[in-house]
A tleap script that builds the chain and sets N, CA, C and O, in Angstrom:
source leaprc.protein.ff14SB
mol = sequence {
  NMET ASP PRO VAL ARG LEU LYS GLN ASN PHE
  ALA LEU VAL GLY ALA ASN GLY MET ASP VAL
  ALA GLU TYR PHE TYR ALA ASP LEU PHE GLU
  ARG ASP PRO ALA LEU ARG GLY LEU PHE PRO
  SER ALA LEU ALA LYS GLN GLN GLU LYS LEU
  LEU ALA ALA LEU SER HIE ILE VAL GLY LEU
  VAL ASP ASP THR PRO GLU LEU VAL PRO PHE
  LEU GLN ASP LEU GLY ARG ARG HIE ASN GLY
  PHE GLY VAL VAL ALA GLY ASN TYR PRO THR
  VAL GLY ALA SER LEU LEU ALA THR LEU ALA
  HIE PHE SER GLY PRO GLU TRP ASN GLU GLU
  LEU GLU ARG ASP TRP THR ALA ALA TYR GLN
  LEU VAL ALA GLN VAL MET GLN GLU ALA ALA
  GLY LEU GLY ASN GLY ALA GLY SER ARG CALA
}
set mol.1.N position { 63.782 26.474 -15.474 }
set mol.1.CA position { 64.254 25.693 -16.606 }
set mol.1.C position { 64.699 26.653 -17.708 }
set mol.1.O position { 63.943 27.530 -18.127 }
set mol.2.N position { 65.897 26.480 -18.155 }
set mol.2.CA position { 66.477 27.354 -19.170 }
set mol.2.C position { 66.465 26.641 -20.524 }
set mol.2.O position { 67.272 25.739 -20.748 }
set mol.3.N position { 65.555 27.033 -21.436 }
set mol.3.CA position { 65.465 26.366 -22.737 }
set mol.3.C position { 66.769 26.396 -23.536 }
set mol.3.O position { 67.100 25.427 -24.220 }
set mol.4.N position { 67.496 27.488 -23.453 }
set mol.4.CA position { 68.757 27.591 -24.198 }
set mol.4.C position { 69.754 26.559 -23.679 }
set mol.4.O position { 70.426 25.885 -24.460 }
set mol.5.N position { 69.843 26.441 -22.365 }
set mol.5.CA position { 70.775 25.473 -21.771 }
set mol.5.C position { 70.372 24.040 -22.154 }
set mol.5.O position { 71.230 23.206 -22.441 }
set mol.6.N position { 69.063 23.765 -22.156 }
set mol.6.CA position { 68.590 22.435 -22.553 }
set mol.6.C position { 68.952 22.137 -24.008 }
set mol.6.O position { 69.422 21.045 -24.328 }
set mol.7.N position { 68.730 23.106 -24.876 }
set mol.7.CA position { 69.032 22.910 -26.297 }
set mol.7.C position { 70.529 22.710 -26.521 }
set mol.7.O position { 70.931 21.851 -27.305 }
set mol.8.N position { 71.345 23.493 -25.840 }
set mol.8.CA position { 72.791 23.351 -25.986 }
set mol.8.C position { 73.250 21.989 -25.488 }
set mol.8.O position { 74.077 21.335 -26.123 }
set mol.9.N position { 72.714 21.564 -24.352 }
set mol.9.CA position { 73.115 20.277 -23.807 }
set mol.9.C position { 72.651 19.139 -24.695 }
set mol.9.O position { 73.385 18.172 -24.901 }
set mol.10.N position { 71.437 19.244 -25.223 }
set mol.10.CA position { 70.956 18.168 -26.082 }
set mol.10.C position { 71.758 18.092 -27.373 }
set mol.10.O position { 71.943 17.004 -27.919 }
set mol.11.N position { 72.231 19.219 -27.865 }
set mol.11.CA position { 73.094 19.204 -29.056 }
set mol.11.C position { 74.374 18.424 -28.751 }
set mol.11.O position { 74.846 17.651 -29.585 }
set mol.12.N position { 74.931 18.627 -27.559 }
set mol.12.CA position { 76.133 17.907 -27.144 }
set mol.12.C position { 75.837 16.411 -27.031 }
set mol.12.O position { 76.567 15.582 -27.572 }
set mol.13.N position { 74.772 16.084 -26.330 }
set mol.13.CA position { 74.403 14.683 -26.121 }
set mol.13.C position { 74.033 14.022 -27.441 }
set mol.13.O position { 74.470 12.909 -27.731 }
set mol.14.N position { 73.227 14.712 -28.237 }
set mol.14.CA position { 72.748 14.157 -29.500 }
set mol.14.C position { 73.834 13.869 -30.509 }
set mol.14.O position { 73.631 13.086 -31.437 }
set mol.15.N position { 74.984 14.490 -30.339 }
set mol.15.CA position { 76.108 14.241 -31.243 }
set mol.15.C position { 76.582 12.788 -31.159 }
set mol.15.O position { 77.327 12.318 -32.019 }
set mol.16.N position { 76.145 12.090 -30.119 }
set mol.16.CA position { 76.510 10.677 -29.942 }
set mol.16.C position { 75.542 9.729 -30.636 }
set mol.16.O position { 75.691 8.510 -30.550 }
set mol.17.N position { 74.554 10.286 -31.321 }
set mol.17.CA position { 73.638 9.511 -32.151 }
set mol.17.C position { 72.982 8.344 -31.452 }
set mol.17.O position { 72.490 8.463 -30.330 }
set mol.18.N position { 72.983 7.213 -32.135 }
set mol.18.CA position { 72.281 6.027 -31.650 }
set mol.18.C position { 72.851 5.481 -30.343 }
set mol.18.O position { 72.164 4.755 -29.624 }
set mol.19.N position { 74.088 5.822 -30.033 }
set mol.19.CA position { 74.649 5.388 -28.751 }
set mol.19.C position { 73.796 5.887 -27.593 }
set mol.19.O position { 73.665 5.207 -26.575 }
set mol.20.N position { 73.218 7.070 -27.748 }
set mol.20.CA position { 72.375 7.650 -26.701 }
set mol.20.C position { 71.152 6.763 -26.483 }
set mol.20.O position { 70.829 6.416 -25.347 }
set mol.21.N position { 70.486 6.404 -27.549 }
set mol.21.CA position { 69.291 5.567 -27.438 }
set mol.21.C position { 69.642 4.179 -26.892 }
set mol.21.O position { 68.916 3.640 -26.057 }
set mol.22.N position { 70.736 3.610 -27.353 }
set mol.22.CA position { 71.146 2.295 -26.861 }
set mol.22.C position { 71.420 2.337 -25.364 }
set mol.22.O position { 71.015 1.436 -24.630 }
set mol.23.N position { 72.102 3.372 -24.915 }
set mol.23.CA position { 72.407 3.522 -23.492 }
set mol.23.C position { 71.110 3.673 -22.698 }
set mol.23.O position { 70.931 3.039 -21.658 }
set mol.24.N position { 70.202 4.527 -23.203 }
set mol.24.CA position { 68.935 4.769 -22.519 }
set mol.24.C position { 68.176 3.467 -22.302 }
set mol.24.O position { 67.752 3.170 -21.185 }
set mol.25.N position { 68.002 2.689 -23.368 }
set mol.25.CA position { 67.227 1.453 -23.234 }
set mol.25.C position { 67.934 0.418 -22.366 }
set mol.25.O position { 67.274 -0.313 -21.627 }
set mol.26.N position { 69.243 0.342 -22.436 }
set mol.26.CA position { 69.980 -0.578 -21.565 }
set mol.26.C position { 69.760 -0.192 -20.103 }
set mol.26.O position { 69.528 -1.052 -19.253 }
set mol.27.N position { 69.835 1.100 -19.822 }
set mol.27.CA position { 69.620 1.579 -18.455 }
set mol.27.C position { 68.173 1.316 -18.024 }
set mol.27.O position { 67.929 0.856 -16.908 }
set mol.28.N position { 67.225 1.607 -18.902 }
set mol.28.CA position { 65.805 1.425 -18.590 }
set mol.28.C position { 65.501 -0.029 -18.245 }
set mol.28.O position { 64.831 -0.302 -17.249 }
set mol.29.N position { 65.983 -0.953 -19.052 }
set mol.29.CA position { 65.682 -2.370 -18.834 }
set mol.29.C position { 66.438 -2.923 -17.630 }
set mol.29.O position { 66.008 -3.900 -17.017 }
set mol.30.N position { 67.558 -2.299 -17.295 }
set mol.30.CA position { 68.262 -2.706 -16.076 }
set mol.30.C position { 67.477 -2.248 -14.851 }
set mol.30.O position { 67.381 -2.978 -13.865 }
set mol.31.N position { 66.919 -1.050 -14.910 }
set mol.31.CA position { 66.127 -0.527 -13.790 }
set mol.31.C position { 64.824 -1.308 -13.610 }
set mol.31.O position { 64.400 -1.563 -12.483 }
set mol.32.N position { 64.199 -1.682 -14.714 }
set mol.32.CA position { 62.929 -2.410 -14.649 }
set mol.32.C position { 62.840 -3.389 -15.821 }
set mol.32.O position { 62.338 -3.040 -16.889 }
set mol.33.N position { 63.326 -4.608 -15.618 }
set mol.33.CA position { 63.319 -5.596 -16.695 }
set mol.33.C position { 61.920 -5.872 -17.265 }
set mol.33.O position { 61.802 -6.273 -18.423 }
set mol.34.N position { 60.887 -5.670 -16.490 }
set mol.34.CA position { 59.522 -5.921 -16.969 }
set mol.34.C position { 59.146 -4.984 -18.117 }
set mol.34.O position { 58.268 -5.310 -18.917 }
set mol.35.N position { 59.790 -3.843 -18.203 }
set mol.35.CA position { 59.486 -2.891 -19.278 }
set mol.35.C position { 59.914 -3.415 -20.648 }
set mol.35.O position { 59.401 -2.962 -21.671 }
set mol.36.N position { 60.833 -4.350 -20.675 }
set mol.36.CA position { 61.322 -4.880 -21.956 }
set mol.36.C position { 60.181 -5.429 -22.798 }
set mol.36.O position { 60.206 -5.342 -24.026 }
set mol.37.N position { 59.182 -5.995 -22.132 }
set mol.37.CA position { 58.046 -6.584 -22.824 }
set mol.37.C position { 57.163 -5.579 -23.552 }
set mol.37.O position { 56.344 -5.973 -24.383 }
set mol.38.N position { 57.310 -4.298 -23.258 }
set mol.38.CA position { 56.526 -3.266 -23.933 }
set mol.38.C position { 57.114 -2.880 -25.288 }
set mol.38.O position { 56.509 -2.111 -26.035 }
set mol.39.N position { 58.286 -3.409 -25.602 }
set mol.39.CA position { 59.006 -2.996 -26.806 }
set mol.39.C position { 59.233 -4.171 -27.740 }
set mol.39.O position { 59.258 -5.323 -27.306 }
set mol.40.N position { 59.399 -3.875 -29.040 }
set mol.40.CA position { 59.692 -4.956 -29.995 }
set mol.40.C position { 61.066 -5.560 -29.707 }
set mol.40.O position { 61.924 -4.922 -29.098 }
set mol.41.N position { 61.256 -6.797 -30.153 }
set mol.41.CA position { 62.540 -7.456 -29.882 }
set mol.41.C position { 63.701 -6.722 -30.540 }
set mol.41.O position { 64.774 -6.608 -29.948 }
set mol.42.N position { 63.503 -6.229 -31.747 }
set mol.42.CA position { 64.521 -5.417 -32.421 }
set mol.42.C position { 64.239 -3.951 -32.093 }
set mol.42.O position { 63.172 -3.431 -32.417 }
set mol.43.N position { 65.182 -3.305 -31.462 }
set mol.43.CA position { 64.966 -1.945 -30.957 }
set mol.43.C position { 65.408 -0.826 -31.893 }
set mol.43.O position { 65.195 0.344 -31.572 }
set mol.44.N position { 66.009 -1.133 -33.022 }
set mol.44.CA position { 66.581 -0.080 -33.871 }
set mol.44.C position { 65.558 0.988 -34.242 }
set mol.44.O position { 65.842 2.180 -34.124 }
set mol.45.N position { 64.388 0.585 -34.683 }
set mol.45.CA position { 63.359 1.552 -35.078 }
set mol.45.C position { 62.879 2.345 -33.861 }
set mol.45.O position { 62.654 3.552 -33.951 }
set mol.46.N position { 62.725 1.668 -32.731 }
set mol.46.CA position { 62.306 2.333 -31.495 }
set mol.46.C position { 63.358 3.352 -31.052 }
set mol.46.O position { 63.014 4.433 -30.574 }
set mol.47.N position { 64.613 3.015 -31.206 }
set mol.47.CA position { 65.685 3.940 -30.842 }
set mol.47.C position { 65.627 5.195 -31.706 }
set mol.47.O position { 65.836 6.303 -31.213 }
set mol.48.N position { 65.348 5.021 -32.980 }
set mol.48.CA position { 65.206 6.174 -33.877 }
set mol.48.C position { 64.027 7.041 -33.448 }
set mol.48.O position { 64.122 8.269 -33.454 }
set mol.49.N position { 62.917 6.404 -33.075 }
set mol.49.CA position { 61.733 7.139 -32.627 }
set mol.49.C position { 62.029 7.929 -31.360 }
set mol.49.O position { 61.599 9.074 -31.218 }
set mol.50.N position { 62.761 7.315 -30.444 }
set mol.50.CA position { 63.116 8.005 -29.200 }
set mol.50.C position { 63.919 9.262 -29.499 }
set mol.50.O position { 63.598 10.341 -29.002 }
set mol.51.N position { 64.958 9.125 -30.309 }
set mol.51.CA position { 65.802 10.277 -30.624 }
set mol.51.C position { 65.021 11.361 -31.358 }
set mol.51.O position { 65.222 12.549 -31.104 }
set mol.52.N position { 64.137 10.963 -32.262 }
set mol.52.CA position { 63.330 11.941 -32.990 }
set mol.52.C position { 62.381 12.670 -32.041 }
set mol.52.O position { 62.232 13.889 -32.126 }
set mol.53.N position { 61.744 11.933 -31.143 }
set mol.53.CA position { 60.820 12.559 -30.195 }
set mol.53.C position { 61.565 13.509 -29.254 }
set mol.53.O position { 61.108 14.625 -29.008 }
set mol.54.N position { 62.695 13.072 -28.735 }
set mol.54.CA position { 63.475 13.947 -27.851 }
set mol.54.C position { 63.914 15.208 -28.578 }
set mol.54.O position { 63.825 16.309 -28.034 }
set mol.55.N position { 64.382 15.050 -29.791 }
set mol.55.CA position { 64.812 16.199 -30.583 }
set mol.55.C position { 63.658 17.170 -30.813 }
set mol.55.O position { 63.828 18.384 -30.705 }
set mol.56.N position { 62.491 16.631 -31.128 }
set mol.56.CA position { 61.314 17.464 -31.357 }
set mol.56.C position { 60.908 18.193 -30.076 }
set mol.56.O position { 60.606 19.385 -30.106 }
set mol.57.N position { 60.903 17.483 -28.968 }
set mol.57.CA position { 60.530 18.081 -27.680 }
set mol.57.C position { 61.501 19.192 -27.309 }
set mol.57.O position { 61.081 20.289 -26.939 }
set mol.58.N position { 62.778 18.917 -27.405 }
set mol.58.CA position { 63.770 19.935 -27.052 }
set mol.58.C position { 63.670 21.131 -27.996 }
set mol.58.O position { 63.817 22.275 -27.568 }
set mol.59.N position { 63.424 20.871 -29.261 }
set mol.59.CA position { 63.279 21.954 -30.231 }
set mol.59.C position { 62.107 22.873 -29.926 }
set mol.59.O position { 62.129 24.057 -30.260 }
set mol.60.N position { 61.078 22.313 -29.287 }
set mol.60.CA position { 59.876 23.095 -28.969 }
set mol.60.C position { 59.780 23.488 -27.499 }
set mol.60.O position { 58.747 23.995 -27.063 }
set mol.61.N position { 60.831 23.264 -26.741 }
set mol.61.CA position { 60.777 23.484 -25.294 }
set mol.61.C position { 60.365 24.914 -24.926 }
set mol.61.O position { 59.818 25.144 -23.847 }
set mol.62.N position { 60.622 25.856 -25.802 }
set mol.62.CA position { 60.251 27.245 -25.531 }
set mol.62.C position { 59.049 27.686 -26.368 }
set mol.62.O position { 58.806 28.882 -26.528 }
set mol.63.N position { 58.295 26.713 -26.903 }
set mol.63.CA position { 57.109 27.003 -27.711 }
set mol.63.C position { 55.948 26.138 -27.218 }
set mol.63.O position { 55.556 25.176 -27.879 }
set mol.64.N position { 55.409 26.485 -26.068 }
set mol.64.CA position { 54.361 25.697 -25.422 }
set mol.64.C position { 53.156 25.427 -26.321 }
set mol.64.O position { 52.664 24.299 -26.327 }
set mol.65.N position { 52.652 26.412 -27.087 }
set mol.65.CA position { 51.494 26.119 -27.937 }
set mol.65.C position { 51.734 25.011 -28.965 }
set mol.65.O position { 50.791 24.332 -29.370 }
set mol.66.N position { 52.966 24.826 -29.383 }
set mol.66.CA position { 53.293 23.744 -30.319 }
set mol.66.C position { 53.659 22.460 -29.572 }
set mol.66.O position { 53.342 21.361 -30.027 }
set mol.67.N position { 54.319 22.603 -28.438 }
set mol.67.CA position { 54.806 21.445 -27.694 }
set mol.67.C position { 53.674 20.648 -27.055 }
set mol.67.O position { 53.665 19.420 -27.137 }
set mol.68.N position { 52.732 21.317 -26.429 }
set mol.68.CA position { 51.693 20.613 -25.678 }
set mol.68.C position { 50.887 19.646 -26.545 }
set mol.68.O position { 50.713 18.498 -26.135 }
set mol.69.N position { 50.387 20.037 -27.712 }
set mol.69.CA position { 49.653 19.057 -28.525 }
set mol.69.C position { 50.505 17.847 -28.932 }
set mol.69.O position { 50.003 16.725 -28.994 }
set mol.70.N position { 51.783 18.077 -29.206 }
set mol.70.CA position { 52.682 16.970 -29.534 }
set mol.70.C position { 52.778 16.003 -28.351 }
set mol.70.O position { 52.696 14.787 -28.528 }
set mol.71.N position { 52.952 16.550 -27.148 }
set mol.71.CA position { 53.061 15.716 -25.955 }
set mol.71.C position { 51.750 15.001 -25.641 }
set mol.71.O position { 51.756 13.852 -25.199 }
set mol.72.N position { 50.637 15.675 -25.867 }
set mol.72.CA position { 49.342 15.032 -25.632 }
set mol.72.C position { 49.175 13.826 -26.550 }
set mol.72.O position { 48.742 12.761 -26.109 }
set mol.73.N position { 49.513 13.990 -27.809 }
set mol.73.CA position { 49.431 12.882 -28.750 }
set mol.73.C position { 50.372 11.754 -28.339 }
set mol.73.O position { 50.007 10.580 -28.388 }
set mol.74.N position { 51.571 12.117 -27.940 }
set mol.74.CA position { 52.555 11.136 -27.498 }
set mol.74.C position { 52.038 10.366 -26.281 }
set mol.74.O position { 52.197 9.148 -26.197 }
set mol.75.N position { 51.428 11.074 -25.354 }
set mol.75.CA position { 50.876 10.436 -24.159 }
set mol.75.C position { 49.767 9.456 -24.486 }
set mol.75.O position { 49.723 8.355 -23.936 }
set mol.76.N position { 48.871 9.851 -25.379 }
set mol.76.CA position { 47.778 8.950 -25.775 }
set mol.76.C position { 48.326 7.708 -26.482 }
set mol.76.O position { 47.853 6.596 -26.246 }
set mol.77.N position { 49.317 7.900 -27.341 }
set mol.77.CA position { 49.904 6.748 -28.039 }
set mol.77.C position { 50.612 5.805 -27.067 }
set mol.77.O position { 50.492 4.585 -27.181 }
set mol.78.N position { 51.346 6.371 -26.118 }
set mol.78.CA position { 52.042 5.526 -25.142 }
set mol.78.C position { 51.044 4.748 -24.279 }
set mol.78.O position { 51.288 3.595 -23.924 }
set mol.79.N position { 49.938 5.377 -23.952 }
set mol.79.CA position { 48.901 4.696 -23.184 }
set mol.79.C position { 48.427 3.468 -23.955 }
set mol.79.O position { 48.203 2.412 -23.364 }
set mol.80.N position { 48.275 3.600 -25.258 }
set mol.80.CA position { 47.851 2.489 -26.101 }
set mol.80.C position { 48.868 1.356 -26.163 }
set mol.80.O position { 48.523 0.228 -26.514 }
set mol.81.N position { 50.113 1.651 -25.825 }
set mol.81.CA position { 51.169 0.622 -25.817 }
set mol.81.C position { 51.258 -0.085 -24.473 }
set mol.81.O position { 52.049 -1.014 -24.309 }
set mol.82.N position { 50.444 0.353 -23.503 }
set mol.82.CA position { 50.463 -0.278 -22.185 }
set mol.82.C position { 51.288 0.448 -21.144 }
set mol.82.O position { 51.524 -0.089 -20.062 }
set mol.83.N position { 51.727 1.645 -21.444 }
set mol.83.CA position { 52.487 2.438 -20.478 }
set mol.83.C position { 51.537 2.907 -19.388 }
set mol.83.O position { 50.440 3.388 -19.671 }
set mol.84.N position { 51.967 2.765 -18.137 }
set mol.84.CA position { 51.164 3.194 -16.989 }
set mol.84.C position { 51.913 4.293 -16.238 }
set mol.84.O position { 53.107 4.508 -16.448 }
set mol.85.N position { 51.186 4.979 -15.360 }
set mol.85.CA position { 51.771 6.104 -14.627 }
set mol.85.C position { 53.052 5.716 -13.890 }
set mol.85.O position { 53.992 6.507 -13.819 }
set mol.86.N position { 53.089 4.518 -13.350 }
set mol.86.CA position { 54.262 4.078 -12.604 }
set mol.86.C position { 55.516 3.906 -13.442 }
set mol.86.O position { 56.614 3.803 -12.894 }
set mol.87.N position { 55.375 3.873 -14.761 }
set mol.87.CA position { 56.546 3.744 -15.636 }
set mol.87.C position { 57.282 5.069 -15.813 }
set mol.87.O position { 58.480 5.083 -16.094 }
set mol.88.N position { 56.577 6.167 -15.653 }
set mol.88.CA position { 57.169 7.473 -15.937 }
set mol.88.C position { 58.379 7.817 -15.049 }
set mol.88.O position { 59.362 8.349 -15.563 }
set mol.89.N position { 58.342 7.537 -13.750 }
set mol.89.CA position { 59.540 7.840 -12.947 }
set mol.89.C position { 60.770 7.041 -13.380 }
set mol.89.O position { 61.889 7.553 -13.350 }
set mol.90.N position { 60.560 5.790 -13.780 }
set mol.90.CA position { 61.682 4.953 -14.223 }
set mol.90.C position { 62.266 5.507 -15.518 }
set mol.90.O position { 63.485 5.591 -15.669 }
set mol.91.N position { 61.404 5.882 -16.441 }
set mol.91.CA position { 61.862 6.473 -17.699 }
set mol.91.C position { 62.629 7.762 -17.424 }
set mol.91.O position { 63.674 8.013 -18.026 }
set mol.92.N position { 62.105 8.576 -16.513 }
set mol.92.CA position { 62.781 9.832 -16.165 }
set mol.92.C position { 64.165 9.590 -15.589 }
set mol.92.O position { 65.122 10.285 -15.931 }
set mol.93.N position { 64.263 8.603 -14.716 }
set mol.93.CA position { 65.568 8.288 -14.115 }
set mol.93.C position { 66.552 7.820 -15.183 }
set mol.93.O position { 67.723 8.199 -15.159 }
set mol.94.N position { 66.081 6.998 -16.119 }
set mol.94.CA position { 66.961 6.528 -17.192 }
set mol.94.C position { 67.358 7.668 -18.126 }
set mol.94.O position { 68.497 7.738 -18.587 }
set mol.95.N position { 66.406 8.556 -18.398 }
set mol.95.CA position { 66.729 9.706 -19.246 }
set mol.95.C position { 67.794 10.577 -18.597 }
set mol.95.O position { 68.757 10.971 -19.254 }
set mol.96.N position { 67.631 10.880 -17.318 }
set mol.96.CA position { 68.626 11.706 -16.628 }
set mol.96.C position { 69.988 11.015 -16.578 }
set mol.96.O position { 71.018 11.664 -16.759 }
set mol.97.N position { 69.999 9.715 -16.335 }
set mol.97.CA position { 71.264 8.969 -16.312 }
set mol.97.C position { 71.942 9.028 -17.674 }
set mol.97.O position { 73.161 9.178 -17.764 }
set mol.98.N position { 71.152 8.910 -18.727 }
set mol.98.CA position { 71.695 8.951 -20.088 }
set mol.98.C position { 72.255 10.333 -20.402 }
set mol.98.O position { 73.357 10.456 -20.936 }
set mol.99.N position { 71.501 11.361 -20.073 }
set mol.99.CA position { 71.959 12.733 -20.326 }
set mol.99.C position { 73.243 13.026 -19.547 }
set mol.99.O position { 74.176 13.631 -20.075 }
set mol.100.N position { 73.276 12.595 -18.295 }
set mol.100.CA position { 74.473 12.818 -17.481 }
set mol.100.C position { 75.674 12.096 -18.078 }
set mol.100.O position { 76.768 12.654 -18.162 }
set mol.101.N position { 75.460 10.844 -18.491 }
set mol.101.CA position { 76.554 10.055 -19.056 }
set mol.101.C position { 77.153 10.722 -20.293 }
set mol.101.O position { 78.372 10.845 -20.410 }
set mol.102.N position { 76.292 11.149 -21.211 }
set mol.102.CA position { 76.782 11.708 -22.472 }
set mol.102.C position { 77.159 13.181 -22.380 }
set mol.102.O position { 77.772 13.725 -23.299 }
set mol.103.N position { 76.796 13.826 -21.281 }
set mol.103.CA position { 77.222 15.214 -21.069 }
set mol.103.C position { 78.636 15.269 -20.531 }
set mol.103.O position { 79.330 16.276 -20.675 }
set mol.104.N position { 79.057 14.179 -19.911 }
set mol.104.CA position { 80.404 14.144 -19.350 }
set mol.104.C position { 80.619 15.254 -18.344 }
set mol.104.O position { 79.760 15.499 -17.497 }
set mol.105.N position { 81.759 15.932 -18.424 }
set mol.105.CA position { 82.081 16.966 -17.440 }
set mol.105.C position { 81.178 18.203 -17.527 }
set mol.105.O position { 81.189 19.042 -16.626 }
set mol.106.N position { 80.408 18.317 -18.595 }
set mol.106.CA position { 79.477 19.449 -18.719 }
set mol.106.C position { 78.277 19.307 -17.780 }
set mol.106.O position { 77.610 20.295 -17.473 }
set mol.107.N position { 77.999 18.074 -17.322 }
set mol.107.CA position { 76.839 17.821 -16.463 }
set mol.107.C position { 77.069 18.470 -15.098 }
set mol.107.O position { 78.134 18.326 -14.498 }
set mol.108.N position { 76.061 19.180 -14.626 }
set mol.108.CA position { 76.146 19.826 -13.309 }
set mol.108.C position { 74.751 19.900 -12.697 }
set mol.108.O position { 73.770 19.484 -13.314 }
set mol.109.N position { 74.673 20.431 -11.483 }
set mol.109.CA position { 73.391 20.504 -10.775 }
set mol.109.C position { 72.370 21.351 -11.528 }
set mol.109.O position { 71.179 21.042 -11.529 }
set mol.110.N position { 72.836 22.404 -12.160 }
set mol.110.CA position { 71.942 23.290 -12.905 }
set mol.110.C position { 71.284 22.543 -14.069 }
set mol.110.O position { 70.072 22.637 -14.263 }
set mol.111.N position { 72.083 21.803 -14.838 }
set mol.111.CA position { 71.533 21.010 -15.941 }
set mol.111.C position { 70.590 19.933 -15.416 }
set mol.111.O position { 69.535 19.682 -15.999 }
set mol.112.N position { 70.971 19.307 -14.328 }
set mol.112.CA position { 70.110 18.269 -13.758 }
set mol.112.C position { 68.755 18.853 -13.348 }
set mol.112.O position { 67.716 18.237 -13.585 }
set mol.113.N position { 68.767 20.027 -12.740 }
set mol.113.CA position { 67.504 20.692 -12.372 }
set mol.113.C position { 66.689 21.039 -13.611 }
set mol.113.O position { 65.476 20.830 -13.634 }
set mol.114.N position { 67.346 21.566 -14.639 }
set mol.114.CA position { 66.645 21.917 -15.878 }
set mol.114.C position { 65.992 20.690 -16.510 }
set mol.114.O position { 64.813 20.718 -16.864 }
set mol.115.N position { 66.755 19.628 -16.646 }
set mol.115.CA position { 66.223 18.420 -17.282 }
set mol.115.C position { 65.139 17.773 -16.427 }
set mol.115.O position { 64.156 17.259 -16.960 }
set mol.116.N position { 65.306 17.795 -15.121 }
set mol.116.CA position { 64.274 17.245 -14.231 }
set mol.116.C position { 62.972 18.012 -14.393 }
set mol.116.O position { 61.903 17.412 -14.511 }
set mol.117.N position { 63.059 19.331 -14.399 }
set mol.117.CA position { 61.853 20.152 -14.576 }
set mol.117.C position { 61.218 19.912 -15.936 }
set mol.117.O position { 59.995 19.821 -16.043 }
set mol.118.N position { 62.030 19.810 -16.965 }
set mol.118.CA position { 61.511 19.571 -18.306 }
set mol.118.C position { 60.825 18.210 -18.374 }
set mol.118.O position { 59.729 18.090 -18.922 }
set mol.119.N position { 61.468 17.188 -17.819 }
set mol.119.CA position { 60.868 15.859 -17.863 }
set mol.119.C position { 59.573 15.813 -17.058 }
set mol.119.O position { 58.606 15.180 -17.482 }
set mol.120.N position { 59.542 16.464 -15.927 }
set mol.120.CA position { 58.322 16.464 -15.122 }
set mol.120.C position { 57.161 17.093 -15.890 }
set mol.120.O position { 56.031 16.610 -15.821 }
set mol.121.N position { 57.443 18.159 -16.612 }
set mol.121.CA position { 56.407 18.794 -17.427 }
set mol.121.C position { 55.949 17.858 -18.546 }
set mol.121.O position { 54.750 17.684 -18.764 }
set mol.122.N position { 56.896 17.264 -19.244 }
set mol.122.CA position { 56.581 16.330 -20.325 }
set mol.122.C position { 55.733 15.177 -19.781 }
set mol.122.O position { 54.695 14.844 -20.352 }
set mol.123.N position { 56.174 14.573 -18.686 }
set mol.123.CA position { 55.464 13.430 -18.109 }
set mol.123.C position { 54.061 13.819 -17.659 }
set mol.123.O position { 53.114 13.056 -17.845 }
set mol.124.N position { 53.926 14.992 -17.072 }
set mol.124.CA position { 52.611 15.433 -16.602 }
set mol.124.C position { 51.636 15.592 -17.769 }
set mol.124.O position { 50.511 15.096 -17.712 }
set mol.125.N position { 52.062 16.277 -18.817 }
set mol.125.CA position { 51.193 16.498 -19.974 }
set mol.125.C position { 50.839 15.153 -20.631 }
set mol.125.O position { 49.686 14.923 -20.996 }
set mol.126.N position { 51.822 14.279 -20.777 }
set mol.126.CA position { 51.566 12.981 -21.398 }
set mol.126.C position { 50.587 12.154 -20.572 }
set mol.126.O position { 49.668 11.548 -21.122 }
set mol.127.N position { 50.779 12.128 -19.258 }
set mol.127.CA position { 49.909 11.333 -18.395 }
set mol.127.C position { 48.486 11.878 -18.367 }
set mol.127.O position { 47.520 11.116 -18.397 }
set mol.128.N position { 48.365 13.179 -18.310 }
set mol.128.CA position { 47.030 13.777 -18.310 }
set mol.128.C position { 46.302 13.457 -19.604 }
set mol.128.O position { 45.113 13.137 -19.582 }
set mol.129.N position { 46.995 13.539 -20.729 }
set mol.129.CA position { 46.374 13.242 -22.022 }
set mol.129.C position { 45.984 11.769 -22.123 }
set mol.129.O position { 45.016 11.421 -22.800 }
set mol.130.N position { 46.737 10.914 -21.449 }
set mol.130.CA position { 46.461 9.475 -21.482 }
set mol.130.C position { 45.404 9.076 -20.461 }
set mol.130.O position { 45.017 7.910 -20.390 }
set mol.131.N position { 44.932 10.049 -19.662 }
set mol.131.CA position { 43.943 9.741 -18.640 }
set mol.131.C position { 44.519 8.988 -17.460 }
set mol.131.O position { 43.828 8.201 -16.813 }
set mol.132.N position { 45.798 9.236 -17.182 }
set mol.132.CA position { 46.475 8.543 -16.083 }
set mol.132.C position { 46.527 9.401 -14.823 }
set mol.132.O position { 47.435 9.240 -14.007 }
set mol.133.N position { 45.592 10.286 -14.657 }
set mol.133.CA position { 45.554 11.109 -13.450 }
set mol.133.C position { 46.250 12.418 -13.655 }
set mol.133.O position { 46.372 12.905 -14.779 }
set mol.134.N position { 46.710 12.993 -12.557 }
set mol.134.CA position { 47.283 14.334 -12.594 }
set mol.134.C position { 48.772 14.354 -12.863 }
set mol.134.O position { 49.399 15.411 -12.797 }
set mol.135.N position { 49.345 13.207 -13.164 }
set mol.135.CA position { 50.772 13.173 -13.450 }
set mol.135.C position { 51.638 13.183 -12.217 }
set mol.135.O position { 52.845 13.411 -12.305 }
set mol.136.N position { 51.027 12.934 -11.045 }
set mol.136.CA position { 51.773 12.992 -9.789 }
set mol.136.C position { 52.909 11.980 -9.756 }
set mol.136.O position { 53.883 12.168 -9.027 }
set mol.137.N position { 52.798 10.917 -10.533 }
set mol.137.CA position { 53.851 9.917 -10.544 }
set mol.137.C position { 55.006 10.252 -11.456 }
set mol.137.O position { 55.829 9.386 -11.751 }
set mol.138.N position { 55.085 11.487 -11.907 }
set mol.138.CA position { 56.066 11.837 -12.933 }
set mol.138.C position { 57.405 12.303 -12.384 }
set mol.138.O position { 58.291 12.658 -13.161 }
set mol.139.N position { 57.572 12.312 -11.112 }
set mol.139.CA position { 58.837 12.796 -10.549 }
set mol.139.C position { 59.973 11.868 -10.938 }
set mol.139.O position { 59.881 10.651 -10.779 }
set mol.140.N position { 61.039 12.452 -11.447 }
set mol.140.CA position { 62.200 11.644 -11.868 }
set mol.140.C position { 63.170 11.493 -10.734 }
set mol.140.O position { 64.207 10.848 -10.890 }
savepdb mol mol.pdb
quit
């Protein structure tokens, strides 16, 4: 996983602002409509939270001592919202689809591998902190 490549790609994707979050949630709810019930009816605030969390994670991708506690807290909070281990692969698939969509022609196998590895690490740390096992269900 190349942190520089992840940061550069996220800068490209993030330039699309709220469209990224809207696309992500549309894809997520299409993949698993049951997940819609975990979120408020108005998604604007949730979309802002998603973009802020992703930005923070990507910003710390090369600073494990700072990143891990953030992810642990995020995992515990998500557990409190009713997120279960089986939700993580669906979220990962939607995240990768969103990144690919907004990366356009810049998206390639190398970026997909980087983002997959990054998401697997994020999902594992979050699941472990939430007491959801070893994170084995985190494959995107």
